[in-house]
N, C-alpha and C positions, 0 to 999 in steps of 0.2 A: 597357361602361364600369363602372368600379368607384369606390365612395366610400371615401376615406380615413377611417380611424376618427379620432375626435377625442379620444378619451379614452385544477454542478461524482461458529486457536486457538494464541494464542501460548503456547508452552511456557515462554517466558521473559519477563522484563520488558523492554519496548522503551520507549525514550525517547518521551515524548509528542509532541515536536516533529518530525514527519517531514516533510521536504520533498523535493521531486524534485531530482535532480542529474543533469545532462546534459553532453555535450561535443558542441556543434554546429559543423559545418563550414561551414554555408551562411549562418546567420544568428546572430551572437553574441548577440543580444537574445533569441532564442527558446530556451526551455528554461533560460535563465540567470536566477536571481533578480534583481529590480531592485535595483541597489546602493543603499546609504544608507537603507534602510527601517528604521523603528523596529520592534522585535519586540513592543512593547506595542500591543495593539489600541486602547487607549484614547487613544493618541496621535493617531488619525485622526479621532475624534469631534468634529470642529470644525463651526462653522456652515456652512463650505463642504461638508462631507460630508453634513450632515443635510438632504437634499433630498426627503425622503419616499420615498426609493427605496433608497439605499445601506445605511442602517441597518437597513431591514427584511430585507434578504437577507444580512445579517452579512458585508458587504464588507470590514469593517475586519480580519476574521480572515484573509482572503486577503491584504490589504496586509501584514499583520504577518509573513506567512510569505514575503514578497517577490514577490508575484505581483499585478501591476498591469495586464496587458495589453500590456506593452512588447514590441515586434517584431510584434504583430498588427495587421492592418488590416481594418476592417469597412466593408462597402458599404452606404450609405444611399441607397435608391432612393425619392425623395419629391420635394418641391417645391423643392428646391435648398437653398442655405445662405447664411448671412451670414457670408461668409469673413473679414470685417473684425473679427468679435466677438474679443475678447482671449482669450476661453477656447477659441476654435477656430482662432485664428491659428496657422499652422505645422503644423496638424493634417492639412491635406487633402494627400494624397499623391498621389491621382489624382482627376481630375474630368472629367465629360463632360456636356454639355447635350444631351438628346434632344429638347427642344421647340423649339428655335431662338429662345428668349427671353433666353438668358443665364443664367448659374449663380445669380444672386441670388434669394433665397427672398422673394417678395412675399406668401406666405401664412402663413408662420411655422411650419407643421407640420414640415417637414424639418429646420430649424435646431434646433427643440426636441428632436426625436429624437437628432439628432447630438451634442448637449450631453449628453443622458442616457448615451449610450454612452461618449464619450471627451472630454467638456470637460476642460480642463487643471486640475490641482491647483496653483494659482498664488496661493492666499491671497485671492482676491476671487470674489464671486458664488457659483458652485457648481462641483462637478466630476463627471465622468462615473463610471460603474461601472468602466470600464477607462480610467482617466485617462491612462495611458501609451500607449494605442492610438493608431494613426493612422486616417484616414478615406479612403474612396474615395466621392466623391459623384457620384450619377447623377441629374441633374433629369429627372424623366419626367412632371411634372404641373405645371400653372400655376394649378390650383384644387384642390378637394377631390374631383377625379375624375381617374382614370388609366385606360390601356388595357394590355392584355396585351403587345402588341408591344413598347412601350417598356421594360416591366419584363423581358422575356425578353432584349431587346437589351442591357440594362444588365448583367445577369448574364453574358451572352456576352462583353461587352466586358471586364468586371472579371476574367474567369477567365484571362485572359493574364498576370495579375500573380499570382505564386505566394504572395505574402503575404496576399492577400484570401481568407480562409477562412470568413468569416461574412458573410451578407448579410441584411438586414432589409427586410420588406415589410409595412408597417403599413397595409393596405388589405383591405377586405372588400366583398363584394356585399350590398347592402341587399335582403332577402327581402320580396316583395310580401305583403300581408295574405292574399290567396287562397292563396298557397303555404303560409303558416303555419297557415291554417285546415284545409288538407289533410293536415296532419301529424297523426299518431296513435301514441301510446305503446303498444308491444306487450309490453314486459318492463321491468323496472327499468333505467333508463338507456338503453333501446333504443327507437328511433322509426322509423316508416316514413312515407312520403308517397304520397299517392294522387292527386296532382294530374295532370291529363290530360297536360300537356306536360312538367312538371318532375319528376314522381314516378318511383317504381319504380327502375330503375337509371340513370335520367337524372339529370344534375345540373342545378341551377337555371340558367335563362336559356341552356340549351344548351352550358354549359362543359364541358369535358372536362379530366380530370387531366393529359393529355400536352400541354395548352395551356400549361402551366407547365414551362419548361426549367430545371432547377437543376443547374449544372455539378457534376461528381463531386468537386471539390476544395473545395465549399462546403457550409456548413450554412445553412439558411434559417430565420430566426425570423419567424413570421407571426402577426398578431393574430387572436384568436378571433372578434371581432365585437362591436359594441356593442349590438346588438339583444338584448333580454332573453329570449333563447330558450334551451331547455335543450339546444340542439344548436348546433355552430359554424357559421359562414357561410363560403361560398367565399372564397378558395381554401383555407382551413384544412381543409376536407373532403378535400383531395386527399392530405393526409398519410397516409391509410390506404387509399388506392386501390391495387388490385392489377391485375397483368396477367393473362393468360389461364393462366400457370403458377402463380399464386398469389403472385407476388413483388411487393413493394411498388414502385409506379411510380416514386417518388422515393427509393427505397433507404433510408428511415429517416432522410434528412438534413433533414426538416421538423420544426420544433418549434413546436407550437401553443401561444400564450401568452394565457391569460385574465387578467382583471384582479381583483386583490385589493385591496379597501378596508380596509386595516388599522385605520382609525379605527373602523369599523363592524363588522370581522370578518366581511365578507360578500363574495361574488362580485358584481361588477357586470358586465352584459353577458353574452355567451354562456357557458354552462357545458359540462361536458365529455360530455354525452350524445351518443350515436352515432345518426346517421341511417343505417339499414341500407340497403344496396343489393342484397343478395341474400337475400330473405326468402321461404322456402319451407316449407311444412307447418308453419306457426306457430313457425318457428325462423329466427333471423338466422344465415346461414352466412358472413358476412363473416369473413375470417381475423383482422383486426385491429379494434380499437375506437379511437375517437378519444381515449379516455382514456389509451390507451398512448403518446400523444405530446403530451398536454395537460399543461401546467405553469401554475401561477400565479406572477405577479409584481406588485409594487406598480405602481398606475397612476392612483390618484386624487389629483388636485391636486399633480402632481409639478412642482417647480421646476426649470426648465431655461433655456438660452439663448434669447434673444429674436432675431427676425430684424430688428428695428429697434433701433439704437443698440448699447450695450454692456451692457445690463442683463439681467435675467431676467423670465420670465413663468411663470404656473402654467397647466398644461393637464392633462387627464386622460383616460383611456380605454384600451382595449386596444392602442392604438398605442404608448402610452408604456410598457406592460407589455412589449410585444415588444421594445422598444429595451433595456429593462433586461436582457432575457435575451440579447440580442445582445452587450451589453457583457460579461455573465458568460461567454459562449462565448469571447470574446476573451481573458479571463483564463486559461480552460482551455487555450486554443490555445498561450499563452505557456508553460505549465507542460509540456504534452504535445503538442507540435506533430506527433509522429509518429503520432498517433491519427487514425484516419479521421474525417471530419465526423460520420458517423453514430454513431460511438463516443463522440465529444464530446458529441453530444445526449444520449446514453444516460447519461453522467456526470451531467448536470443532473437528468435524469428520475429516476435511481436514488437521488440524494441529496436529493431535495426533502423538505420537512418536511410530515409528514402529521398533525402535532399541531395540528390546526385545529378549531374548534368545528363539530361536526355533520359531520366529514369523511365523504365517500363518493366511491369511485372514479369513479363515473359522474357525479359533480357536480364534484369538485375535481381530477380527474385524478390525477396523481402527487404532488400537493401544492405547497407554496410554495417556490420557488427559495431555496436556501440555499448560499451561497458558502463558508460555514464547512465544512460537511459535504462539499461538492464538492472542496475542496482537501485532505481527509483520505482515508485509505485506505478502500476499500470492502471489507468483509469482513476476514478475518484476512490479515496479511501473511506472506510466506514467501520462501524462497530459492530461486533457480533456478540449475542448473548448465549450462544449455545456451542461455542468451541469454534476453532479455525475454520472447520468445514461448514459452519452454519452460514446462512445467507447474511451478508453484511447490511446494516441499515445506515442511512445517511447520518452525518454528526449534526446534531441539533443543539441549541443553546439551553443552558441551565440559567434561569433567572431567579434571583433572590434579593430580599431586602436585608438579608443576614450578612454573614461574614464571607464575602466573596473571595477574599484572599485565602481562607482555608480551603474553600471548594477548589479553587484554581490550583492550589498546591498539590492536591491529590491527583489532579489531571495533568500535571506537568511532564509526566512520563507514563504513558498508557499505550497499550497495543492496540493498533488498527490493522485491518487488512485491506489489500487492494482488490481490484476486480478479479484476479485470478486467486485470490485467497492466500497470498503471501503476507506474512506478518511483518509489521514495521512498528517501531517505537516512535510515537509523536508526542509533541507538546500540545495538549488540548486546552491549556489554561485560557486561551482566548475564547473558549466556548462558554465561559462563565460571564454573565452580564448582570450589572447592578440595576435593580428596580427601586425607584424612589417614591412610587405611589403617585407622583404628580400627574401622571396621565389620565387619571380618573376625573371625569368632568365634575363629579361631585365635591371635588376639593374646592371649587368655586362657591359652593353653597354652605360653607362651614357655618354653624350657628350654634348657640348653646343648647345642650341636651341632645344633640344628634350624636348617635353612637358612631364609632369608626367603622363598624361592620356596615352600617347604613351607607356610608360613603363609599366604601370599597365595593360593595355589591350593587350599589345604585337602586336600593329598594327604600321607599318611603313607608313608614308604618302608618296604618290607620289608627290614630291615637284616640282612645275612648277611656275615660276614667281611670287613668294610670296604666293602662295596658294598650299595646299596639300590635297589629298584624300587617303583613305586606308580602307581596309576591311580584317578582318581575324577572323575565329572562332566564328562568330556571333557578332563581334565588329566592330564598324566602326568609322571612324575619318575624320574631315574636319578641316582644319587649314587655317588661313589667317595671314599674317604678313605685316609690314609696307613697304615691298619692292614692294607691289602692287602699292603703292603711289609714287614710284619712290626714296624712302629714301634709302640712301646708307651711308656708313661708318661703325663705330664700334659698334653701337647700333641699336637695333630694337624692335618693339613691335609685340607681337604675340597673337592672339586669337585661341583657339582649341575648337571645339565642338565635344563631344565624345558620342557615344551611345554603352553601354556595356550590356552584358547579366547577369550581377551582379553588386553589389555595391562593390567597392574595400575597403571601410571603414567599412562596416557592412555585415556580412554574417550570415544567419540562415535558418532553414528549418523545416519541420514537424509541430508540434503544435504550434510553434512560428509564422508560416506563410511562404509564399513563395515569395521570391524577383523574379520579372519577368524581370526587366531591370532597368538600370539607365542612366541618362543623365547628362552630366557634361559640363560646360563651364569654361574654364581656361584662364587666362590672365597671360602672361610671359613678363618680360623685360629682353632682353639679351644684354649683353656688351662683346665685344671681343677686345683685342688689338693685335697689330702687333707682339708682342713678345710671344703670345701664352697664355697669361693669359686671364681668361674669368670669368664671373660671371652671375648668372641668378636668378631672384626672381619672385615670382608671387603669385597669389591666384585663388582659384576655388570654385565653388559651384555645388553641386550634388544633383539632385532630383531623387527620388526612386519611381518606379511604383511596388507595391507589393500586393499580395493577403493577406488580413488580417488574423491573427491567434491571439494567445496571444499578439503578437506585431501587433497593430492595424495601426500604421503609422510610417514611418520614415521621420522625418522633414528634411528640406533642410540642407545639411552638407557643412559647408564653411571651406576651408583650406588654409593655407598659407605655402610657402615653399621657400627655399633659397639654393644656392650652389655656391661655388668658385672652380676654377681649372686651370690646366695648361696643355696645349697640345703641343707636339713637336716630329716630326719624328714618328707619329704613336703612341706615348705614351701619355696617358691622365691620370692625377692624379686629384682627386676631393674630396671635403668635404663640408658637408652642414647639413641641417636641413630637414628631411623628412616631407611630408605634415602633417601639425599639425592641428588638429580639433579646430577651435576657436568658432564655433557655430554648433549646431546640437542637435537632440534629438530623443528618441525613445518613442512613446506612447505604454504603455502595459496595458493589461487587465489581471490581475493575479487572479487565482483561490484562493478563500478564504474560508470564513465560510460555513457550511452546515446546512441547517435549519432541522427542525423536520421531514420534508417530504423527506429528502435526496436531496434536490436541492441545488446546489452550487452557491454561490454568487460570483461576480468578483469585483475586486477593480481596478479602473483606476489610472494609475500613468504615470507621464512623467519623463523620465530619461535624464539628461543633459549629452551629450557626450563630451562636452568641459570640460577643467580642467586637463586632462592628461598632464604630462610634455612633452615638445617637445623631440624628439629622433634625436641625431646627428648621422651622418654616414659619411664614408670615403671609398675610394677604389682607385683602379687604373686599366687601361686596355691597351692592345696593339692590334692595328687593323693591320691585315694582309689583303692586297688587293688581291683578286683571279683574278678578272677581272673588266671591267669598271663598272659593276653594283653590284658585289657580294664581300662582305667583311666577313672574320672571326675575331670575337672580343674575345680575351682572356682576362679574367678579374678575379679580387678579390674585394669583397666588404664586409663590415660589419658595425654594428652599435653598439651603446653604451650598448645595451641590451645583447651583446654577441651573436647575430645571425649574420652569415656571409654566403656567398655564393662564390664558386669558380667554374670556368668552362669556356666553350666557347659558343658562340651563333652566328648564321649565320644572316647577315644583307644584304639586297638588297637595293641599293639606285639607284635613277633615277635622 
């Protein structure tokens, strides 16, 4: 018999409000934010909310993100329920009496826990942590005692309902004084017991971990125990029990919950010390420690539903703390129902607040339950190209001279995943950067007849009788002009073919894909007068070779450009329009909704790079000849966006 306790590196800026986005085919409530929720957490801090539980675990932050437990169902295995209570009416989706005495709660314990989990937010009394969740009620006791058979039967019964993914068992064995006296601390946070019957590898009162049968589709919150021991009480000890292969008997689906008294900032009841079962050669060889699965939740003087009438009552203990954690798991299940129960448990453990007075892992476990942190990403968020289960890659920038607004708009709502592969919707428009070409040092060497591709790739062509060739830094250039045909005079036509190791108009990497190279053909018309005035205009088309990622294809980019200038005695002044994209596109495959199996869908989208306003620029340079083939060009150039460059560049002419 058992006595019931009475007492959840960005390379670019990402929007702060990240929320999960899903497309569910089985239950529209799961994975879908609860409609009509206020985005301001302060809106939830009402008298109904402040029940010495919700406010301590920052539940208002989860509500403001739209997560209230909607679509989740929690199994309460206890003393029954007051089904007529207005905060619980309509909440009981499934029920079963294992005692033969009817579902009505004559003790008050079960009704109190049910309210902590899911009491309705209706403007009166109090409301539960997961106030939109439903309840499955199994009456397994008529007093403050229960047995294993009824508890296991209740979980087996509830496992037939797919929406029951959380169960709560607020019950612990009270250890006899002789057992407690036989306990000995052998290391910080580690204890052994030498009791003749219950010590060593035995569990108290002959209990065995396999006596508890937790269905694979459920997480079980269990109270740590109200006795003031530095180690937890059965069945909480079973959370770390392993089989002969070293695997957890209960697969990590148990969450042990201790009681945090926020008013006194202390733990009341059993703390997170570990009772070692395999102690040899002065060392504990247990694979897991209780602290691995121990979390704190408020439990002192919690206001919740009464089993008599329509009012509330205050009760406290690790029983109440376990119910708070069960409600939190219901919220997590609404957000990410595709996660396994053991991973949902890990979300709460990994996001718990360790900023507690005198915090120690072997006392406080993983810390105090925090729904604010549990509903935010764990670690850095990233992008995946192969579905949610794929390894996420860091978020890198997309740079373009084209229509950045159009690209940013496509990324304003995109699905990212955190360190444990939970999906969130984020605004990645900040990942799009404007490139204005002014960073290239060849902008300072602007002179008549020089192609834009020569400036962008940094390659000077060896000019001979109307054609030129050049190579530098993995880039190559070949040019032809009308002088090959014997044309002389003030004007000429010029064609330039360039192979570059990048695309001068679009750059990206990582999850977006990898650009291998680009090929550009450029036509220019050049006009020069005897007085030194000159003009040049042209157009170009750039084809890109890239390894697909979330950007699957870069369409042919067509640009136009124009410039006028004046050259005299080594001084050259110029003004014009930088290459302006008049046609071009990006084909993107963007992460979207996640289905009930956790598989991410992708939405295909084509972004038009044209439409950006042309950018005017101007500059001046002075050329100093060193010898017949070498010149130093000192220059200053800037454009209307405020980008400028000043300095010197070395030029070799042939």
